[in-house]
PDB file with one MODEL, atoms N, CA, C and O in Angstrom:
MODEL        1
ATOM      1  N   MET A   1      91.499 110.328 103.945  1.00  0.00           N
ATOM      2  CA  MET A   1      92.690 110.661 102.991  1.00  0.00           C
ATOM      3  C   MET A   1      92.105 111.162 101.794  1.00  0.00           C
ATOM      4  O   MET A   1      91.287 110.480 101.177  1.00  0.00           O
ATOM      5  N   ASP A   2      92.463 112.324 101.402  1.00  0.00           N
ATOM      6  CA  ASP A   2      91.963 113.133 100.305  1.00  0.00           C
ATOM      7  C   ASP A   2      92.950 112.892  99.287  1.00  0.00           C
ATOM      8  O   ASP A   2      93.997 113.538  99.343  1.00  0.00           O
ATOM      9  N   ILE A   3      92.759 112.003  98.306  1.00  0.00           N
ATOM     10  CA  ILE A   3      93.727 111.799  97.122  1.00  0.00           C
ATOM     11  C   ILE A   3      92.868 111.430  96.037  1.00  0.00           C
ATOM     12  O   ILE A   3      91.839 110.799  96.283  1.00  0.00           O
ATOM     13  N   GLU A   4      93.174 111.754  94.849  1.00  0.00           N
ATOM     14  CA  GLU A   4      92.283 111.474  93.631  1.00  0.00           C
ATOM     15  C   GLU A   4      93.150 110.390  92.813  1.00  0.00           C
ATOM     16  O   GLU A   4      92.529 109.455  92.310  1.00  0.00           O
ATOM     17  N   VAL A   5      94.453 110.453  92.660  1.00  0.00           N
ATOM     18  CA  VAL A   5      95.306 109.744  91.833  1.00  0.00           C
ATOM     19  C   VAL A   5      96.697 109.586  92.648  1.00  0.00           C
ATOM     20  O   VAL A   5      97.294 110.476  93.253  1.00  0.00           O
ATOM     21  N   ILE A   6      97.033 108.323  92.520  1.00  0.00           N
ATOM     22  CA  ILE A   6      98.415 108.050  93.065  1.00  0.00           C
ATOM     23  C   ILE A   6      99.444 108.306  92.008  1.00  0.00           C
ATOM     24  O   ILE A   6      99.367 107.740  90.917  1.00  0.00           O
ATOM     25  N   THR A   7     100.315 109.065  92.275  1.00  0.00           N
ATOM     26  CA  THR A   7     101.415 109.474  91.211  1.00  0.00           C
ATOM     27  C   THR A   7     102.798 109.211  91.749  1.00  0.00           C
ATOM     28  O   THR A   7     103.726 109.279  90.944  1.00  0.00           O
ATOM     29  N   THR A   8     103.057 108.915  93.019  1.00  0.00           N
ATOM     30  CA  THR A   8     104.440 108.661  93.443  1.00  0.00           C
ATOM     31  C   THR A   8     104.440 107.570  94.322  1.00  0.00           C
ATOM     32  O   THR A   8     103.410 107.142  94.842  1.00  0.00           O
ATOM     33  N   GLU A   9     105.678 107.057  94.524  1.00  0.00           N
ATOM     34  CA  GLU A   9     105.724 105.782  95.580  1.00  0.00           C
ATOM     35  C   GLU A   9     105.422 106.201  96.840  1.00  0.00           C
ATOM     36  O   GLU A   9     104.829 105.458  97.622  1.00  0.00           O
ATOM     37  N   GLU A  10     105.784 107.385  97.149  1.00  0.00           N
ATOM     38  CA  GLU A  10     105.396 107.979  98.589  1.00  0.00           C
ATOM     39  C   GLU A  10     103.873 107.955  98.822  1.00  0.00           C
ATOM     40  O   GLU A  10     103.442 107.458  99.862  1.00  0.00           O
ATOM     41  N   GLU A  11     103.099 108.435  97.961  1.00  0.00           N
ATOM     42  CA  GLU A  11     101.639 108.303  98.022  1.00  0.00           C
ATOM     43  C   GLU A  11     101.161 107.094  97.993  1.00  0.00           C
ATOM     44  O   GLU A  11     100.183 106.814  98.686  1.00  0.00           O
ATOM     45  N   TYR A  12     101.766 106.167  97.188  1.00  0.00           N
ATOM     46  CA  TYR A  12     101.405 104.681  97.332  1.00  0.00           C
ATOM     47  C   TYR A  12     101.508 103.945  98.612  1.00  0.00           C
ATOM     48  O   TYR A  12     100.669 103.139  99.015  1.00  0.00           O
ATOM     49  N   GLN A  13     102.682 104.306  99.267  1.00  0.00           N
ATOM     50  CA  GLN A  13     102.869 103.819 100.471  1.00  0.00           C
ATOM     51  C   GLN A  13     102.028 104.239 101.532  1.00  0.00           C
ATOM     52  O   GLN A  13     101.617 103.467 102.398  1.00  0.00           O
ATOM     53  N   ALA A  14     101.747 105.542 101.475  1.00  0.00           N
ATOM     54  CA  ALA A  14     100.618 106.291 102.504  1.00  0.00           C
ATOM     55  C   ALA A  14      99.290 105.651 102.313  1.00  0.00           C
ATOM     56  O   ALA A  14      98.578 105.297 103.252  1.00  0.00           O
ATOM     57  N   VAL A  15      98.971 105.510 100.987  1.00  0.00           N
ATOM     58  CA  VAL A  15      97.554 104.849 100.881  1.00  0.00           C
ATOM     59  C   VAL A  15      97.577 103.398 101.448  1.00  0.00           C
ATOM     60  O   VAL A  15      96.700 102.946 102.184  1.00  0.00           O
ATOM     61  N   LEU A  16      98.681 102.717 101.022  1.00  0.00           N
ATOM     62  CA  LEU A  16      98.603 101.393 101.623  1.00  0.00           C
ATOM     63  C   LEU A  16      98.619 101.299 103.099  1.00  0.00           C
ATOM     64  O   LEU A  16      98.059 100.352 103.652  1.00  0.00           O
ATOM     65  N   GLN A  17      99.270 102.288 103.818  1.00  0.00           N
ATOM     66  CA  GLN A  17      99.085 102.375 105.294  1.00  0.00           C
ATOM     67  C   GLN A  17      97.715 102.723 105.601  1.00  0.00           C
ATOM     68  O   GLN A  17      97.155 102.100 106.503  1.00  0.00           O
ATOM     69  N   ARG A  18      97.096 103.637 104.970  1.00  0.00           N
ATOM     70  CA  ARG A  18      95.794 103.973 105.385  1.00  0.00           C
ATOM     71  C   ARG A  18      94.921 102.675 105.120  1.00  0.00           C
ATOM     72  O   ARG A  18      94.070 102.406 105.968  1.00  0.00           O
ATOM     73  N   ILE A  19      95.048 101.912 104.102  1.00  0.00           N
ATOM     74  CA  ILE A  19      94.191 100.819 103.885  1.00  0.00           C
ATOM     75  C   ILE A  19      94.220  99.948 105.022  1.00  0.00           C
ATOM     76  O   ILE A  19      93.209  99.565 105.611  1.00  0.00           O
ATOM     77  N   ASP A  20      95.517  99.609 105.350  1.00  0.00           N
ATOM     78  CA  ASP A  20      95.792  98.837 106.573  1.00  0.00           C
ATOM     79  C   ASP A  20      94.983  99.399 107.785  1.00  0.00           C
ATOM     80  O   ASP A  20      94.362  98.586 108.470  1.00  0.00           O
ATOM     81  N   GLU A  21      94.948 100.505 108.049  1.00  0.00           N
ATOM     82  CA  GLU A  21      94.059 101.097 109.307  1.00  0.00           C
ATOM     83  C   GLU A  21      92.558 100.943 109.070  1.00  0.00           C
ATOM     84  O   GLU A  21      91.752 100.866 109.998  1.00  0.00           O
ATOM     85  N   LEU A  22      92.240 100.905 107.828  1.00  0.00           N
ATOM     86  CA  LEU A  22      90.760 100.691 107.619  1.00  0.00           C
ATOM     87  C   LEU A  22      90.147  99.398 107.490  1.00  0.00           C
ATOM     88  O   LEU A  22      88.933  99.195 107.492  1.00  0.00           O
ATOM     89  N   MET A  23      91.156  98.435 107.363  1.00  0.00           N
ATOM     90  CA  MET A  23      90.758  97.073 107.191  1.00  0.00           C
ATOM     91  C   MET A  23      89.920  96.688 108.680  1.00  0.00           C
ATOM     92  O   MET A  23      90.330  96.997 109.799  1.00  0.00           O
ATOM     93  N   GLY A  24      88.668  95.948 108.384  1.00  0.00           N
ATOM     94  CA  GLY A  24      87.580  95.915 109.204  1.00  0.00           C
ATOM     95  C   GLY A  24      86.555  96.663 109.454  1.00  0.00           C
ATOM     96  O   GLY A  24      85.687  96.495 110.311  1.00  0.00           O
ATOM     97  N   ALA A  25      86.694  97.682 108.520  1.00  0.00           N
ATOM     98  CA  ALA A  25      85.637  98.819 108.615  1.00  0.00           C
ATOM     99  C   ALA A  25      84.262  98.199 108.392  1.00  0.00           C
ATOM    100  O   ALA A  25      84.170  97.214 107.658  1.00  0.00           O
ATOM    101  N   SER A  26      83.258  98.687 108.946  1.00  0.00           N
ATOM    102  CA  SER A  26      82.020  98.046 108.869  1.00  0.00           C
ATOM    103  C   SER A  26      81.311  98.565 107.506  1.00  0.00           C
ATOM    104  O   SER A  26      81.294  99.747 107.164  1.00  0.00           O
ATOM    105  N   LYS A  27      80.697  97.436 106.744  1.00  0.00           N
ATOM    106  CA  LYS A  27      80.147  97.772 105.484  1.00  0.00           C
ATOM    107  C   LYS A  27      79.077  98.794 105.580  1.00  0.00           C
ATOM    108  O   LYS A  27      78.162  98.717 106.399  1.00  0.00           O
ATOM    109  N   GLY A  28      79.216  99.739 104.735  1.00  0.00           N
ATOM    110  CA  GLY A  28      78.155 100.989 104.719  1.00  0.00           C
ATOM    111  C   GLY A  28      78.717 102.163 105.516  1.00  0.00           C
ATOM    112  O   GLY A  28      78.138 103.249 105.473  1.00  0.00           O
ATOM    113  N   SER A  29      79.734 102.002 106.184  1.00  0.00           N
ATOM    114  CA  SER A  29      80.335 103.089 106.948  1.00  0.00           C
ATOM    115  C   SER A  29      81.181 104.003 105.907  1.00  0.00           C
ATOM    116  O   SER A  29      81.530 103.700 104.766  1.00  0.00           O
ATOM    117  N   PRO A  30      81.403 105.152 106.590  1.00  0.00           N
ATOM    118  CA  PRO A  30      82.256 106.110 105.740  1.00  0.00           C
ATOM    119  C   PRO A  30      83.647 105.673 105.524  1.00  0.00           C
ATOM    120  O   PRO A  30      84.270 105.939 104.496  1.00  0.00           O
ATOM    121  N   GLU A  31      84.136 104.976 106.544  1.00  0.00           N
ATOM    122  CA  GLU A  31      85.403 104.252 106.500  1.00  0.00           C
ATOM    123  C   GLU A  31      85.485 103.292 105.452  1.00  0.00           C
ATOM    124  O   GLU A  31      86.409 103.281 104.638  1.00  0.00           O
ATOM    125  N   TYR A  32      84.375 102.348 105.455  1.00  0.00           N
ATOM    126  CA  TYR A  32      84.204 101.226 104.409  1.00  0.00           C
ATOM    127  C   TYR A  32      84.438 101.946 103.026  1.00  0.00           C
ATOM    128  O   TYR A  32      85.258 101.543 102.201  1.00  0.00           O
ATOM    129  N   GLU A  33      83.647 103.037 102.860  1.00  0.00           N
ATOM    130  CA  GLU A  33      83.551 103.735 101.496  1.00  0.00           C
ATOM    131  C   GLU A  33      84.947 104.135 101.169  1.00  0.00           C
ATOM    132  O   GLU A  33      85.412 103.953 100.043  1.00  0.00           O
ATOM    133  N   GLU A  34      85.618 104.677 102.139  1.00  0.00           N
ATOM    134  CA  GLU A  34      87.203 105.288 101.927  1.00  0.00           C
ATOM    135  C   GLU A  34      88.074 103.973 101.630  1.00  0.00           C
ATOM    136  O   GLU A  34      88.981 104.024 100.800  1.00  0.00           O
ATOM    137  N   LEU A  35      87.809 102.929 102.249  1.00  0.00           N
ATOM    138  CA  LEU A  35      88.536 101.694 101.904  1.00  0.00           C
ATOM    139  C   LEU A  35      88.324 101.238 100.579  1.00  0.00           C
ATOM    140  O   LEU A  35      89.264 100.752  99.950  1.00  0.00           O
ATOM    141  N   GLN A  36      87.251 101.336 100.113  1.00  0.00           N
ATOM    142  CA  GLN A  36      86.855 100.909  98.684  1.00  0.00           C
ATOM    143  C   GLN A  36      87.558 101.851  97.775  1.00  0.00           C
ATOM    144  O   GLN A  36      88.334 101.399  96.933  1.00  0.00           O
ATOM    145  N   ARG A  37      87.380 102.914  97.866  1.00  0.00           N
ATOM    146  CA  ARG A  37      87.854 104.044  97.241  1.00  0.00           C
ATOM    147  C   ARG A  37      89.538 103.966  96.877  1.00  0.00           C
ATOM    148  O   ARG A  37      90.065 104.049  95.768  1.00  0.00           O
ATOM    149  N   LEU A  38      90.193 103.772  98.241  1.00  0.00           N
ATOM    150  CA  LEU A  38      91.657 103.666  98.260  1.00  0.00           C
ATOM    151  C   LEU A  38      92.025 102.457  97.446  1.00  0.00           C
ATOM    152  O   LEU A  38      92.952 102.519  96.639  1.00  0.00           O
ATOM    153  N   THR A  39      91.358 101.410  97.625  1.00  0.00           N
ATOM    154  CA  THR A  39      91.730 100.094  96.938  1.00  0.00           C
ATOM    155  C   THR A  39      91.758 100.373  95.503  1.00  0.00           C
ATOM    156  O   THR A  39      92.752 100.037  94.859  1.00  0.00           O
ATOM    157  N   ASP A  40      90.697 100.995  94.894  1.00  0.00           N
ATOM    158  CA  ASP A  40      90.587 101.155  93.600  1.00  0.00           C
ATOM    159  C   ASP A  40      91.776 102.017  93.203  1.00  0.00           C
ATOM    160  O   ASP A  40      92.365 101.629  92.194  1.00  0.00           O
ATOM    161  N   LEU A  41      92.247 103.115  93.798  1.00  0.00           N
ATOM    162  CA  LEU A  41      93.252 103.854  93.487  1.00  0.00           C
ATOM    163  C   LEU A  41      94.524 103.126  93.360  1.00  0.00           C
ATOM    164  O   LEU A  41      95.341 103.357  92.469  1.00  0.00           O
ATOM    165  N   VAL A  42      94.681 102.151  94.372  1.00  0.00           N
ATOM    166  CA  VAL A  42      95.903 101.224  94.424  1.00  0.00           C
ATOM    167  C   VAL A  42      96.001 100.288  93.194  1.00  0.00           C
ATOM    168  O   VAL A  42      97.059 100.050  92.612  1.00  0.00           O
ATOM    169  N   GLU A  43      94.703  99.745  92.834  1.00  0.00           N
ATOM    170  CA  GLU A  43      94.627  98.937  91.788  1.00  0.00           C
ATOM    171  C   GLU A  43      94.936  99.577  90.488  1.00  0.00           C
ATOM    172  O   GLU A  43      95.534  98.977  89.595  1.00  0.00           O
ATOM    173  N   ASP A  44      94.485 100.915  90.379  1.00  0.00           N
ATOM    174  CA  ASP A  44      94.965 101.623  89.117  1.00  0.00           C
ATOM    175  C   ASP A  44      96.378 101.890  89.131  1.00  0.00           C
ATOM    176  O   ASP A  44      97.037 101.655  88.118  1.00  0.00           O
ATOM    177  N   TYR A  45      96.951 102.385  90.237  1.00  0.00           N
ATOM    178  CA  TYR A  45      98.431 102.646  90.286  1.00  0.00           C
ATOM    179  C   TYR A  45      99.327 101.442  89.779  1.00  0.00           C
ATOM    180  O   TYR A  45     100.242 101.574  88.967  1.00  0.00           O
ATOM    181  N   GLU A  46      98.930 100.221  90.382  1.00  0.00           N
ATOM    182  CA  GLU A  46      99.661  98.938  90.167  1.00  0.00           C
ATOM    183  C   GLU A  46      99.471  98.491  88.720  1.00  0.00           C
ATOM    184  O   GLU A  46     100.405  97.981  88.101  1.00  0.00           O
ATOM    185  N   ASP A  47      98.251  98.682  88.172  1.00  0.00           N
ATOM    186  CA  ASP A  47      98.083  98.450  86.729  1.00  0.00           C
ATOM    187  C   ASP A  47      99.054  99.156  85.860  1.00  0.00           C
ATOM    188  O   ASP A  47      99.732  98.518  85.054  1.00  0.00           O
ATOM    189  N   LYS A  48      99.166 100.563  85.996  1.00  0.00           N
ATOM    190  CA  LYS A  48      99.984 101.402  85.477  1.00  0.00           C
ATOM    191  C   LYS A  48     101.495 101.120  85.425  1.00  0.00           C
ATOM    192  O   LYS A  48     102.173 101.270  84.409  1.00  0.00           O
ATOM    193  N   LEU A  49     101.988 100.671  86.690  1.00  0.00           N
ATOM    194  CA  LEU A  49     103.264 100.015  86.937  1.00  0.00           C
ATOM    195  C   LEU A  49     103.741  98.894  86.055  1.00  0.00           C
ATOM    196  O   LEU A  49     104.890  98.785  85.625  1.00  0.00           O
ATOM    197  N   CYS A  50     102.708  98.046  85.823  1.00  0.00           N
ATOM    198  CA  CYS A  50     102.849  96.727  85.121  1.00  0.00           C
ATOM    199  C   CYS A  50     102.581  96.818  83.834  1.00  0.00           C
ATOM    200  O   CYS A  50     102.686  95.782  83.178  1.00  0.00           O
ATOM    201  N   SER A  51     102.176  98.047  83.163  1.00  0.00           N
ATOM    202  CA  SER A  51     101.845  98.080  81.648  1.00  0.00           C
ATOM    203  C   SER A  51     102.951  98.670  80.914  1.00  0.00           C
ATOM    204  O   SER A  51     102.886  98.788  79.691  1.00  0.00           O
TER     205      SER A  51
ENDMDL
END
């Protein structure tokens, strides 16, 4: 998934779905790296909603 910043609820839901698909990825794999990046994006989005 090629996304830099989550700006809408639709993007947020799509990223959450992709994270679910990536759960269980092997550490060090490209999928694991994507999982880490997407998790960071979700945290940033959720922080903005709560502030």
